[in-house]
PDBQT receptor file of N, H, CA, C and O in Angstrom, charges set to zero:
ATOM      1  N   MET A   1       1.028  -0.988  -0.028  1.00  0.00    +0.000 N 
ATOM      2  CA  MET A   1      -0.124   0.267   0.165  1.00  0.00    +0.000 C 
ATOM      3  C   MET A   1       1.520   1.191  -0.069  1.00  0.00    +0.000 C 
ATOM      4  O   MET A   1       2.704   1.026   0.226  1.00  0.00    +0.000 OA
ATOM      5  N   ASN A   2       0.495   2.392  -0.916  1.00  0.00    +0.000 N 
ATOM      6  H   ASN A   2      -0.467   2.526  -1.155  1.00  0.00    +0.000 HD
ATOM      7  CA  ASN A   2       1.023   3.263  -0.559  1.00  0.00    +0.000 C 
ATOM      8  C   ASN A   2       0.081   5.080  -0.224  1.00  0.00    +0.000 C 
ATOM      9  O   ASN A   2      -1.125   5.038   0.021  1.00  0.00    +0.000 OA
ATOM     10  N   GLY A   3       0.563   6.001  -0.251  1.00  0.00    +0.000 N 
ATOM     11  H   GLY A   3       1.543   6.035  -0.449  1.00  0.00    +0.000 HD
ATOM     12  CA  GLY A   3      -0.167   7.233   0.571  1.00  0.00    +0.000 C 
ATOM     13  C   GLY A   3      -1.200   7.376  -0.365  1.00  0.00    +0.000 C 
ATOM     14  O   GLY A   3      -2.186   7.956   0.088  1.00  0.00    +0.000 OA
ATOM     15  N   ASP A   4      -1.282   6.959  -1.740  1.00  0.00    +0.000 N 
ATOM     16  H   ASP A   4      -0.480   6.487  -2.108  1.00  0.00    +0.000 HD
ATOM     17  CA  ASP A   4      -2.351   6.568  -2.471  1.00  0.00    +0.000 C 
ATOM     18  C   ASP A   4      -3.719   6.106  -2.158  1.00  0.00    +0.000 C 
ATOM     19  O   ASP A   4      -4.690   6.821  -2.402  1.00  0.00    +0.000 OA
ATOM     20  N   ASP A   5      -3.829   4.926  -1.623  1.00  0.00    +0.000 N 
ATOM     21  H   ASP A   5      -3.040   4.345  -1.424  1.00  0.00    +0.000 HD
ATOM     22  CA  ASP A   5      -4.879   3.898  -0.424  1.00  0.00    +0.000 C 
ATOM     23  C   ASP A   5      -5.721   4.693   0.835  1.00  0.00    +0.000 C 
ATOM     24  O   ASP A   5      -6.836   4.445   1.294  1.00  0.00    +0.000 OA
ATOM     25  N   PHE A   6      -4.571   5.919   1.264  1.00  0.00    +0.000 N 
ATOM     26  H   PHE A   6      -3.666   6.120   0.891  1.00  0.00    +0.000 HD
ATOM     27  CA  PHE A   6      -5.755   6.224   2.363  1.00  0.00    +0.000 C 
ATOM     28  C   PHE A   6      -6.264   7.739   1.939  1.00  0.00    +0.000 C 
ATOM     29  O   PHE A   6      -5.724   8.436   1.080  1.00  0.00    +0.000 OA
ATOM     30  N   ARG A   7      -7.030   7.975   2.460  1.00  0.00    +0.000 N 
ATOM     31  H   ARG A   7      -7.469   7.409   3.158  1.00  0.00    +0.000 HD
ATOM     32  CA  ARG A   7      -7.890   9.057   2.791  1.00  0.00    +0.000 C 
ATOM     33  C   ARG A   7      -7.675  10.199   3.420  1.00  0.00    +0.000 C 
ATOM     34  O   ARG A   7      -7.808   9.862   4.596  1.00  0.00    +0.000 OA
ATOM     35  N   GLY A   8      -7.292  11.967   3.410  1.00  0.00    +0.000 N 
ATOM     36  H   GLY A   8      -7.184  12.241   2.454  1.00  0.00    +0.000 HD
ATOM     37  CA  GLY A   8      -8.349  12.013   4.921  1.00  0.00    +0.000 C 
ATOM     38  C   GLY A   8      -7.094  12.330   6.208  1.00  0.00    +0.000 C 
ATOM     39  O   GLY A   8      -7.213  12.373   7.433  1.00  0.00    +0.000 OA
ATOM     40  N   TRP A   9      -5.499  12.580   5.018  1.00  0.00    +0.000 N 
ATOM     41  H   TRP A   9      -5.402  12.545   4.024  1.00  0.00    +0.000 HD
ATOM     42  CA  TRP A   9      -4.358  12.660   5.692  1.00  0.00    +0.000 C 
ATOM     43  C   TRP A   9      -4.301  13.699   6.903  1.00  0.00    +0.000 C 
ATOM     44  O   TRP A   9      -4.485  14.901   6.710  1.00  0.00    +0.000 OA
ATOM     45  N   ARG A  10      -4.082  13.260   7.937  1.00  0.00    +0.000 N 
ATOM     46  H   ARG A  10      -3.932  12.284   8.094  1.00  0.00    +0.000 HD
ATOM     47  CA  ARG A  10      -4.192  14.721   9.132  1.00  0.00    +0.000 C 
ATOM     48  C   ARG A  10      -2.634  14.549  10.512  1.00  0.00    +0.000 C 
ATOM     49  O   ARG A  10      -2.268  13.535  11.106  1.00  0.00    +0.000 OA
ATOM     50  N   LYS A  11      -2.303  15.399  10.559  1.00  0.00    +0.000 N 
ATOM     51  H   LYS A  11      -2.601  16.222  10.076  1.00  0.00    +0.000 HD
ATOM     52  CA  LYS A  11      -1.610  15.668  11.591  1.00  0.00    +0.000 C 
ATOM     53  C   LYS A  11      -2.337  15.187  12.994  1.00  0.00    +0.000 C 
ATOM     54  O   LYS A  11      -3.566  15.239  13.044  1.00  0.00    +0.000 OA
ATOM     55  N   PRO A  12      -1.661  14.767  14.019  1.00  0.00    +0.000 N 
ATOM     56  CA  PRO A  12      -2.363  14.659  15.239  1.00  0.00    +0.000 C 
ATOM     57  C   PRO A  12      -2.588  15.817  15.959  1.00  0.00    +0.000 C 
ATOM     58  O   PRO A  12      -1.778  16.735  15.828  1.00  0.00    +0.000 OA
ATOM     59  N   ARG A  13      -3.525  15.944  16.683  1.00  0.00    +0.000 N 
ATOM     60  H   ARG A  13      -4.183  15.199  16.789  1.00  0.00    +0.000 HD
ATOM     61  CA  ARG A  13      -3.133  17.865  17.444  1.00  0.00    +0.000 C 
ATOM     62  C   ARG A  13      -2.723  17.712  18.233  1.00  0.00    +0.000 C 
ATOM     63  O   ARG A  13      -2.981  18.716  18.897  1.00  0.00    +0.000 OA
ATOM     64  N   ARG A  14      -2.236  17.173  18.716  1.00  0.00    +0.000 N 
ATOM     65  H   ARG A  14      -2.026  16.358  18.177  1.00  0.00    +0.000 HD
ATOM     66  CA  ARG A  14      -1.453  17.551  19.987  1.00  0.00    +0.000 C 
ATOM     67  C   ARG A  14       0.244  16.896  19.445  1.00  0.00    +0.000 C 
ATOM     68  O   ARG A  14       0.903  16.024  20.012  1.00  0.00    +0.000 OA
ATOM     69  N   SER A  15       0.593  17.661  18.202  1.00  0.00    +0.000 N 
ATOM     70  H   SER A  15       0.058  18.369  17.741  1.00  0.00    +0.000 HD
ATOM     71  CA  SER A  15       1.756  17.575  17.261  1.00  0.00    +0.000 C 
ATOM     72  C   SER A  15       2.825  18.194  18.386  1.00  0.00    +0.000 C 
ATOM     73  O   SER A  15       2.580  18.577  19.529  1.00  0.00    +0.000 OA
ATOM     74  N   PHE A  16       4.121  18.157  17.653  1.00  0.00    +0.000 N 
ATOM     75  H   PHE A  16       4.321  17.845  16.724  1.00  0.00    +0.000 HD
ATOM     76  CA  PHE A  16       4.560  19.476  18.319  1.00  0.00    +0.000 C 
ATOM     77  C   PHE A  16       5.926  20.116  16.839  1.00  0.00    +0.000 C 
ATOM     78  O   PHE A  16       6.482  19.527  15.911  1.00  0.00    +0.000 OA
ATOM     79  N   SER A  17       5.950  21.311  17.266  1.00  0.00    +0.000 N 
ATOM     80  H   SER A  17       5.499  21.789  18.019  1.00  0.00    +0.000 HD
ATOM     81  CA  SER A  17       6.374  22.144  15.928  1.00  0.00    +0.000 C 
ATOM     82  C   SER A  17       7.797  22.144  15.766  1.00  0.00    +0.000 C 
ATOM     83  O   SER A  17       8.213  23.253  15.430  1.00  0.00    +0.000 OA
ATOM     84  N   ASN A  18       8.723  21.225  15.899  1.00  0.00    +0.000 N 
ATOM     85  H   ASN A  18       8.385  20.324  16.171  1.00  0.00    +0.000 HD
ATOM     86  CA  ASN A  18       9.660  20.924  15.766  1.00  0.00    +0.000 C 
ATOM     87  C   ASN A  18       9.912  20.013  14.498  1.00  0.00    +0.000 C 
ATOM     88  O   ASN A  18      10.784  19.152  14.614  1.00  0.00    +0.000 OA
ATOM     89  N   GLY A  19       9.131  20.134  13.118  1.00  0.00    +0.000 N 
ATOM     90  H   GLY A  19       8.423  20.833  13.024  1.00  0.00    +0.000 HD
ATOM     91  CA  GLY A  19       8.656  19.455  12.326  1.00  0.00    +0.000 C 
ATOM     92  C   GLY A  19       9.262  17.534  12.466  1.00  0.00    +0.000 C 
ATOM     93  O   GLY A  19       9.971  16.863  11.716  1.00  0.00    +0.000 OA
ATOM     94  N   GLN A  20       8.743  17.288  13.441  1.00  0.00    +0.000 N 
ATOM     95  H   GLN A  20       8.167  17.833  14.051  1.00  0.00    +0.000 HD
ATOM     96  CA  GLN A  20       9.462  15.689  13.533  1.00  0.00    +0.000 C 
ATOM     97  C   GLN A  20       7.310  15.244  14.382  1.00  0.00    +0.000 C 
ATOM     98  O   GLN A  20       6.747  15.083  15.465  1.00  0.00    +0.000 OA
ATOM     99  N   CYS A  21       7.040  15.262  13.058  1.00  0.00    +0.000 N 
ATOM    100  H   CYS A  21       7.497  15.393  12.178  1.00  0.00    +0.000 HD
ATOM    101  CA  CYS A  21       5.481  14.756  12.956  1.00  0.00    +0.000 C 
ATOM    102  C   CYS A  21       5.424  13.158  12.451  1.00  0.00    +0.000 C 
ATOM    103  O   CYS A  21       6.333  12.412  12.089  1.00  0.00    +0.000 OA
ATOM    104  N   VAL A  22       4.246  12.980  12.555  1.00  0.00    +0.000 N 
ATOM    105  H   VAL A  22       3.507  13.585  12.849  1.00  0.00    +0.000 HD
ATOM    106  CA  VAL A  22       3.712  11.766  11.601  1.00  0.00    +0.000 C 
ATOM    107  C   VAL A  22       2.038  12.602  11.084  1.00  0.00    +0.000 C 
ATOM    108  O   VAL A  22       1.523  13.558  11.664  1.00  0.00    +0.000 OA
ATOM    109  N   GLN A  23       1.327  11.653   9.489  1.00  0.00    +0.000 N 
ATOM    110  H   GLN A  23       1.746  10.876   9.018  1.00  0.00    +0.000 HD
ATOM    111  CA  GLN A  23       0.195  11.970   9.971  1.00  0.00    +0.000 C 
ATOM    112  C   GLN A  23      -0.789  10.687   9.553  1.00  0.00    +0.000 C 
ATOM    113  O   GLN A  23      -0.453   9.686   8.919  1.00  0.00    +0.000 OA
ATOM    114  N   VAL A  24      -1.364  10.830   9.791  1.00  0.00    +0.000 N 
ATOM    115  H   VAL A  24      -1.637  11.643  10.305  1.00  0.00    +0.000 HD
ATOM    116  CA  VAL A  24      -2.536   9.023   9.647  1.00  0.00    +0.000 C 
ATOM    117  C   VAL A  24      -3.433   9.244   8.663  1.00  0.00    +0.000 C 
ATOM    118  O   VAL A  24      -3.914  10.371   8.779  1.00  0.00    +0.000 OA
ATOM    119  N   GLY A  25      -3.914   8.565   7.627  1.00  0.00    +0.000 N 
ATOM    120  H   GLY A  25      -3.524   7.650   7.533  1.00  0.00    +0.000 HD
ATOM    121  CA  GLY A  25      -4.774   8.499   6.666  1.00  0.00    +0.000 C 
ATOM    122  C   GLY A  25      -5.707   7.277   7.126  1.00  0.00    +0.000 C 
ATOM    123  O   GLY A  25      -5.241   6.502   7.961  1.00  0.00    +0.000 OA
ATOM    124  N   GLN A  26      -6.891   7.082   6.669  1.00  0.00    +0.000 N 
ATOM    125  H   GLN A  26      -7.270   7.711   5.991  1.00  0.00    +0.000 HD
ATOM    126  CA  GLN A  26      -7.798   5.937   6.712  1.00  0.00    +0.000 C 
ATOM    127  C   GLN A  26      -7.896   5.402   5.966  1.00  0.00    +0.000 C 
ATOM    128  O   GLN A  26      -8.697   6.072   5.314  1.00  0.00    +0.000 OA
ATOM    129  N   GLY A  27      -7.488   3.703   4.836  1.00  0.00    +0.000 N 
ATOM    130  H   GLY A  27      -6.837   3.159   5.366  1.00  0.00    +0.000 HD
ATOM    131  CA  GLY A  27      -8.276   3.350   4.343  1.00  0.00    +0.000 C 
ATOM    132  C   GLY A  27      -9.009   2.311   4.736  1.00  0.00    +0.000 C 
ATOM    133  O   GLY A  27      -8.882   1.727   5.812  1.00  0.00    +0.000 OA
ATOM    134  N   PRO A  28     -10.018   1.987   3.624  1.00  0.00    +0.000 N 
ATOM    135  CA  PRO A  28     -10.992   1.159   3.156  1.00  0.00    +0.000 C 
ATOM    136  C   PRO A  28     -10.908  -0.334   4.282  1.00  0.00    +0.000 C 
ATOM    137  O   PRO A  28     -11.913  -1.042   4.346  1.00  0.00    +0.000 OA
ATOM    138  N   ALA A  29      -9.176  -0.844   5.436  1.00  0.00    +0.000 N 
ATOM    139  H   ALA A  29      -8.360  -0.268   5.384  1.00  0.00    +0.000 HD
ATOM    140  CA  ALA A  29      -9.961  -1.297   6.031  1.00  0.00    +0.000 C 
ATOM    141  C   ALA A  29      -8.448  -1.873   7.237  1.00  0.00    +0.000 C 
ATOM    142  O   ALA A  29      -7.999  -2.815   7.890  1.00  0.00    +0.000 OA
ATOM    143  N   ALA A  30      -8.180  -0.097   6.733  1.00  0.00    +0.000 N 
ATOM    144  H   ALA A  30      -8.545   0.668   6.203  1.00  0.00    +0.000 HD
ATOM    145  CA  ALA A  30      -6.521  -0.049   7.434  1.00  0.00    +0.000 C 
ATOM    146  C   ALA A  30      -6.449   1.343   8.069  1.00  0.00    +0.000 C 
ATOM    147  O   ALA A  30      -7.441   2.046   7.873  1.00  0.00    +0.000 OA
ATOM    148  N   VAL A  31      -5.478   1.855   8.777  1.00  0.00    +0.000 N 
ATOM    149  H   VAL A  31      -4.673   1.284   8.937  1.00  0.00    +0.000 HD
ATOM    150  CA  VAL A  31      -4.907   2.801   8.827  1.00  0.00    +0.000 C 
ATOM    151  C   VAL A  31      -3.459   3.365   8.254  1.00  0.00    +0.000 C 
ATOM    152  O   VAL A  31      -2.460   2.704   8.538  1.00  0.00    +0.000 OA
ATOM    153  N   GLY A  32      -3.368   4.100   7.766  1.00  0.00    +0.000 N 
ATOM    154  H   GLY A  32      -4.179   4.637   7.535  1.00  0.00    +0.000 HD
ATOM    155  CA  GLY A  32      -1.781   4.482   7.080  1.00  0.00    +0.000 C 
ATOM    156  C   GLY A  32      -1.118   5.403   7.615  1.00  0.00    +0.000 C 
ATOM    157  O   GLY A  32      -1.502   6.560   7.448  1.00  0.00    +0.000 OA
ATOM    158  N   VAL A  33       0.426   5.042   8.652  1.00  0.00    +0.000 N 
ATOM    159  H   VAL A  33       0.738   4.102   8.788  1.00  0.00    +0.000 HD
ATOM    160  CA  VAL A  33       0.646   6.399   9.249  1.00  0.00    +0.000 C 
ATOM    161  C   VAL A  33       2.331   6.581   8.576  1.00  0.00    +0.000 C 
ATOM    162  O   VAL A  33       3.166   5.678   8.513  1.00  0.00    +0.000 OA
ATOM    163  N   ARG A  34       2.561   8.454   7.981  1.00  0.00    +0.000 N 
ATOM    164  H   ARG A  34       1.883   9.188   8.033  1.00  0.00    +0.000 HD
ATOM    165  CA  ARG A  34       3.535   8.279   6.614  1.00  0.00    +0.000 C 
ATOM    166  C   ARG A  34       4.224  10.134   7.738  1.00  0.00    +0.000 C 
ATOM    167  O   ARG A  34       3.548  10.896   8.429  1.00  0.00    +0.000 OA
ATOM    168  N   ASP A  35       5.631  10.171   7.429  1.00  0.00    +0.000 N 
ATOM    169  H   ASP A  35       6.180   9.552   6.867  1.00  0.00    +0.000 HD
ATOM    170  CA  ASP A  35       6.392  10.802   7.866  1.00  0.00    +0.000 C 
ATOM    171  C   ASP A  35       5.352  12.464   6.974  1.00  0.00    +0.000 C 
ATOM    172  O   ASP A  35       5.102  12.771   5.808  1.00  0.00    +0.000 OA
ATOM    173  N   THR A  36       5.085  13.034   8.213  1.00  0.00    +0.000 N 
ATOM    174  H   THR A  36       5.288  12.784   9.159  1.00  0.00    +0.000 HD
ATOM    175  CA  THR A  36       5.059  14.421   7.468  1.00  0.00    +0.000 C 
ATOM    176  C   THR A  36       5.577  15.510   6.469  1.00  0.00    +0.000 C 
ATOM    177  O   THR A  36       4.852  16.438   6.110  1.00  0.00    +0.000 OA
ATOM    178  N   LYS A  37       7.045  15.329   5.980  1.00  0.00    +0.000 N 
ATOM    179  H   LYS A  37       7.633  14.576   6.272  1.00  0.00    +0.000 HD
ATOM    180  CA  LYS A  37       8.478  15.502   5.664  1.00  0.00    +0.000 C 
ATOM    181  C   LYS A  37       8.362  14.987   4.282  1.00  0.00    +0.000 C 
ATOM    182  O   LYS A  37       8.511  15.583   3.215  1.00  0.00    +0.000 OA
ATOM    183  N   LEU A  38       7.973  13.376   4.601  1.00  0.00    +0.000 N 
ATOM    184  H   LEU A  38       7.852  12.891   5.468  1.00  0.00    +0.000 HD
ATOM    185  CA  LEU A  38       8.357  12.899   3.557  1.00  0.00    +0.000 C 
ATOM    186  C   LEU A  38       6.975  12.178   2.868  1.00  0.00    +0.000 C 
ATOM    187  O   LEU A  38       6.975  10.972   3.111  1.00  0.00    +0.000 OA
ATOM    188  N   ARG A  39       6.373  12.403   2.460  1.00  0.00    +0.000 N 
ATOM    189  H   ARG A  39       6.373  13.384   2.264  1.00  0.00    +0.000 HD
ATOM    190  CA  ARG A  39       5.032  12.115   1.809  1.00  0.00    +0.000 C 
ATOM    191  C   ARG A  39       5.398  11.515   0.678  1.00  0.00    +0.000 C 
ATOM    192  O   ARG A  39       4.459  11.650  -0.107  1.00  0.00    +0.000 OA
ATOM    193  N   GLU A  40       6.369  10.854   0.123  1.00  0.00    +0.000 N 
ATOM    194  H   GLU A  40       7.132  10.744   0.761  1.00  0.00    +0.000 HD
ATOM    195  CA  GLU A  40       6.039   9.544  -0.765  1.00  0.00    +0.000 C 
ATOM    196  C   GLU A  40       6.939   8.820  -0.392  1.00  0.00    +0.000 C 
ATOM    197  O   GLU A  40       7.461   8.179  -1.305  1.00  0.00    +0.000 OA
ATOM    198  N   SER A  41       7.417   8.628   0.797  1.00  0.00    +0.000 N 
ATOM    199  H   SER A  41       6.993   9.149   1.538  1.00  0.00    +0.000 HD
ATOM    200  CA  SER A  41       7.916   7.453   2.163  1.00  0.00    +0.000 C 
ATOM    201  C   SER A  41       7.254   6.342   1.936  1.00  0.00    +0.000 C 
ATOM    202  O   SER A  41       6.769   6.279   0.806  1.00  0.00    +0.000 OA
ATOM    203  N   PRO A  42       7.115   5.667   2.457  1.00  0.00    +0.000 N 
ATOM    204  CA  PRO A  42       7.020   4.160   2.602  1.00  0.00    +0.000 C 
ATOM    205  C   PRO A  42       5.902   4.449   3.616  1.00  0.00    +0.000 C 
ATOM    206  O   PRO A  42       6.106   4.912   4.738  1.00  0.00    +0.000 OA
ATOM    207  N   VAL A  43       4.809   4.158   3.155  1.00  0.00    +0.000 N 
ATOM    208  H   VAL A  43       4.643   3.781   2.244  1.00  0.00    +0.000 HD
ATOM    209  CA  VAL A  43       3.380   4.109   4.307  1.00  0.00    +0.000 C 
ATOM    210  C   VAL A  43       3.516   3.234   5.919  1.00  0.00    +0.000 C 
ATOM    211  O   VAL A  43       3.988   2.130   5.648  1.00  0.00    +0.000 OA
ATOM    212  N   LEU A  44       3.384   3.292   6.755  1.00  0.00    +0.000 N 
ATOM    213  H   LEU A  44       3.001   4.189   6.975  1.00  0.00    +0.000 HD
ATOM    214  CA  LEU A  44       3.561   1.828   7.763  1.00  0.00    +0.000 C 
ATOM    215  C   LEU A  44       1.326   1.798   7.795  1.00  0.00    +0.000 C 
ATOM    216  O   LEU A  44       0.496   2.707   7.795  1.00  0.00    +0.000 OA
ATOM    217  N   VAL A  45       1.240   0.672   7.812  1.00  0.00    +0.000 N 
ATOM    218  H   VAL A  45       1.914  -0.067   7.812  1.00  0.00    +0.000 HD
ATOM    219  CA  VAL A  45       0.110   0.196   7.701  1.00  0.00    +0.000 C 
ATOM    220  C   VAL A  45      -0.559  -0.278   9.064  1.00  0.00    +0.000 C 
ATOM    221  O   VAL A  45       0.390  -0.926   9.505  1.00  0.00    +0.000 OA
ATOM    222  N   PHE A  46      -1.432  -0.378   9.910  1.00  0.00    +0.000 N 
ATOM    223  H   PHE A  46      -2.204   0.148   9.551  1.00  0.00    +0.000 HD
ATOM    224  CA  PHE A  46      -2.340  -0.980  10.664  1.00  0.00    +0.000 C 
ATOM    225  C   PHE A  46      -3.270  -1.300  10.802  1.00  0.00    +0.000 C 
ATOM    226  O   PHE A  46      -4.085  -0.382  10.709  1.00  0.00    +0.000 OA
ATOM    227  N   SER A  47      -3.754  -2.401  11.042  1.00  0.00    +0.000 N 
ATOM    228  H   SER A  47      -3.092  -3.147  11.118  1.00  0.00    +0.000 HD
ATOM    229  CA  SER A  47      -5.102  -2.901  10.858  1.00  0.00    +0.000 C 
ATOM    230  C   SER A  47      -6.135  -1.889  11.732  1.00  0.00    +0.000 C 
ATOM    231  O   SER A  47      -5.515  -0.986  12.295  1.00  0.00    +0.000 OA
ATOM    232  N   ALA A  48      -7.456  -1.874  11.929  1.00  0.00    +0.000 N 
ATOM    233  H   ALA A  48      -7.960  -2.607  11.472  1.00  0.00    +0.000 HD
ATOM    234  CA  ALA A  48      -8.461  -0.704  12.413  1.00  0.00    +0.000 C 
ATOM    235  C   ALA A  48      -8.447  -1.129  13.868  1.00  0.00    +0.000 C 
ATOM    236  O   ALA A  48      -9.033  -0.371  14.641  1.00  0.00    +0.000 OA
ATOM    237  N   GLY A  49      -8.153  -1.691  14.129  1.00  0.00    +0.000 N 
ATOM    238  H   GLY A  49      -7.677  -2.307  13.502  1.00  0.00    +0.000 HD
ATOM    239  CA  GLY A  49      -8.870  -2.915  15.709  1.00  0.00    +0.000 C 
ATOM    240  C   GLY A  49      -6.866  -2.616  16.637  1.00  0.00    +0.000 C 
ATOM    241  O   GLY A  49      -6.737  -2.199  17.788  1.00  0.00    +0.000 OA
ATOM    242  N   ALA A  50      -5.535  -3.024  15.590  1.00  0.00    +0.000 N 
ATOM    243  H   ALA A  50      -5.640  -3.363  14.655  1.00  0.00    +0.000 HD
ATOM    244  CA  ALA A  50      -4.751  -2.379  15.891  1.00  0.00    +0.000 C 
ATOM    245  C   ALA A  50      -4.386  -0.866  16.404  1.00  0.00    +0.000 C 
ATOM    246  O   ALA A  50      -3.901  -0.584  17.499  1.00  0.00    +0.000 OA
ATOM    247  N   TRP A  51      -4.669  -0.131  15.547  1.00  0.00    +0.000 N 
ATOM    248  H   TRP A  51      -5.063  -0.360  14.657  1.00  0.00    +0.000 HD
ATOM    249  CA  TRP A  51      -4.607   1.402  15.978  1.00  0.00    +0.000 C 
ATOM    250  C   TRP A  51      -5.906   2.211  17.059  1.00  0.00    +0.000 C 
ATOM    251  O   TRP A  51      -6.059   3.269  17.669  1.00  0.00    +0.000 OA
ATOM    252  N   ALA A  52      -6.650   0.916  16.799  1.00  0.00    +0.000 N 
ATOM    253  H   ALA A  52      -6.525   0.056  16.304  1.00  0.00    +0.000 HD
ATOM    254  CA  ALA A  52      -8.036   1.480  18.101  1.00  0.00    +0.000 C 
ATOM    255  C   ALA A  52      -7.049   0.954  19.240  1.00  0.00    +0.000 C 
ATOM    256  O   ALA A  52      -6.416   1.936  19.628  1.00  0.00    +0.000 OA
ATOM    257  N   ALA A  53      -6.647  -0.211  19.950  1.00  0.00    +0.000 N 
ATOM    258  H   ALA A  53      -7.161  -1.009  19.636  1.00  0.00    +0.000 HD
ATOM    259  CA  ALA A  53      -5.264  -0.687  20.413  1.00  0.00    +0.000 C 
ATOM    260  C   ALA A  53      -4.244   0.472  21.184  1.00  0.00    +0.000 C 
ATOM    261  O   ALA A  53      -4.026   0.634  22.385  1.00  0.00    +0.000 OA
ATOM    262  N   PHE A  54      -3.675   1.266  19.887  1.00  0.00    +0.000 N 
ATOM    263  H   PHE A  54      -3.853   1.135  18.912  1.00  0.00    +0.000 HD
ATOM    264  CA  PHE A  54      -2.223   1.920  19.971  1.00  0.00    +0.000 C 
ATOM    265  C   PHE A  54      -3.366   3.180  20.443  1.00  0.00    +0.000 C 
ATOM    266  O   PHE A  54      -3.132   3.287  21.647  1.00  0.00    +0.000 OA
ATOM    267  N   THR A  55      -4.166   3.901  20.201  1.00  0.00    +0.000 N 
ATOM    268  H   THR A  55      -4.356   3.815  19.223  1.00  0.00    +0.000 HD
ATOM    269  CA  THR A  55      -4.802   4.984  20.677  1.00  0.00    +0.000 C 
ATOM    270  C   THR A  55      -4.837   5.313  21.913  1.00  0.00    +0.000 C 
ATOM    271  O   THR A  55      -4.165   6.113  22.564  1.00  0.00    +0.000 OA
ATOM    272  N   ALA A  56      -5.848   4.487  22.231  1.00  0.00    +0.000 N 
ATOM    273  H   ALA A  56      -6.393   3.837  21.702  1.00  0.00    +0.000 HD
ATOM    274  CA  ALA A  56      -6.278   3.925  23.895  1.00  0.00    +0.000 C 
ATOM    275  C   ALA A  56      -5.042   4.020  24.771  1.00  0.00    +0.000 C 
ATOM    276  O   ALA A  56      -4.896   4.750  25.751  1.00  0.00    +0.000 OA
ATOM    277  N   GLY A  57      -3.913   2.895  24.095  1.00  0.00    +0.000 N 
ATOM    278  H   GLY A  57      -4.032   2.301  23.300  1.00  0.00    +0.000 HD
ATOM    279  CA  GLY A  57      -3.457   2.908  25.359  1.00  0.00    +0.000 C 
ATOM    280  C   GLY A  57      -2.544   4.179  25.755  1.00  0.00    +0.000 C 
ATOM    281  O   GLY A  57      -2.135   4.458  26.882  1.00  0.00    +0.000 OA
ATOM    282  N   VAL A  58      -2.268   5.065  24.237  1.00  0.00    +0.000 N 
ATOM    283  H   VAL A  58      -2.600   4.838  23.321  1.00  0.00    +0.000 HD
ATOM    284  CA  VAL A  58      -1.634   6.523  24.463  1.00  0.00    +0.000 C 
ATOM    285  C   VAL A  58      -2.845   7.288  25.689  1.00  0.00    +0.000 C 
ATOM    286  O   VAL A  58      -2.725   7.290  26.914  1.00  0.00    +0.000 OA
ATOM    287  N   LYS A  59      -3.560   7.666  25.166  1.00  0.00    +0.000 N 
ATOM    288  H   LYS A  59      -3.658   7.665  24.171  1.00  0.00    +0.000 HD
ATOM    289  CA  LYS A  59      -4.777   7.992  26.019  1.00  0.00    +0.000 C 
ATOM    290  C   LYS A  59      -4.726   7.865  27.316  1.00  0.00    +0.000 C 
ATOM    291  O   LYS A  59      -4.932   8.710  28.188  1.00  0.00    +0.000 OA
ATOM    292  N   ARG A  60      -4.414   6.660  27.406  1.00  0.00    +0.000 N 
ATOM    293  H   ARG A  60      -4.247   5.974  26.698  1.00  0.00    +0.000 HD
ATOM    294  CA  ARG A  60      -4.280   6.092  29.096  1.00  0.00    +0.000 C 
ATOM    295  C   ARG A  60      -3.249   6.578  29.777  1.00  0.00    +0.000 C 
ATOM    296  O   ARG A  60      -3.473   7.435  30.632  1.00  0.00    +0.000 OA
ATOM    297  N   GLU A  61      -1.987   6.150  29.546  1.00  0.00    +0.000 N 
ATOM    298  H   GLU A  61      -1.805   5.454  28.851  1.00  0.00    +0.000 HD
ATOM    299  CA  GLU A  61      -0.964   6.307  29.443  1.00  0.00    +0.000 C 
ATOM    300  C   GLU A  61       0.084   7.485  28.491  1.00  0.00    +0.000 C 
ATOM    301  O   GLU A  61       0.978   7.088  27.744  1.00  0.00    +0.000 OA
ATOM    302  N   PRO A  62      -0.113   8.359  28.619  1.00  0.00    +0.000 N 
ATOM    303  CA  PRO A  62       0.999   8.669  27.742  1.00  0.00    +0.000 C 
ATOM    304  C   PRO A  62       2.541   8.771  27.356  1.00  0.00    +0.000 C 
ATOM    305  O   PRO A  62       3.333   8.738  28.298  1.00  0.00    +0.000 OA
ATOM    306  N   VAL A  63       2.929   8.863  26.361  1.00  0.00    +0.000 N 
ATOM    307  H   VAL A  63       2.286   8.889  25.595  1.00  0.00    +0.000 HD
ATOM    308  CA  VAL A  63       3.881   8.720  25.978  1.00  0.00    +0.000 C 
ATOM    309  C   VAL A  63       4.897  10.000  26.628  1.00  0.00    +0.000 C 
ATOM    310  O   VAL A  63       4.535  11.176  26.575  1.00  0.00    +0.000 OA
ATOM    311  N   ALA A  64       5.949   9.657  27.118  1.00  0.00    +0.000 N 
ATOM    312  H   ALA A  64       6.243   8.702  27.161  1.00  0.00    +0.000 HD
ATOM    313  CA  ALA A  64       7.106  10.733  27.612  1.00  0.00    +0.000 C 
ATOM    314  C   ALA A  64       7.582  11.366  26.139  1.00  0.00    +0.000 C 
ATOM    315  O   ALA A  64       7.547  10.761  25.068  1.00  0.00    +0.000 OA
ATOM    316  N   HIS A  65       7.981  12.575  26.333  1.00  0.00    +0.000 N 
ATOM    317  H   HIS A  65       8.009  13.067  27.203  1.00  0.00    +0.000 HD
ATOM    318  CA  HIS A  65       8.711  13.263  25.357  1.00  0.00    +0.000 C 
ATOM    319  C   HIS A  65      10.125  12.945  25.687  1.00  0.00    +0.000 C 
ATOM    320  O   HIS A  65      11.038  13.407  25.003  1.00  0.00    +0.000 OA
TER     321      HIS A  65
């Protein structure tokens, strides 16, 4: 899969202004994650269930910076 397989690319609301951000896009049965600055780079692909589990975990215990 590549970036064209996903729609609605967006940066997380709590992203930093240091340029080290990712974008998240929605696919038919998966979620894609790509580098904001390198939009043509490979896309990491997660099942919808795996992405939901990840985001729920981050909301429970935020990652330290």
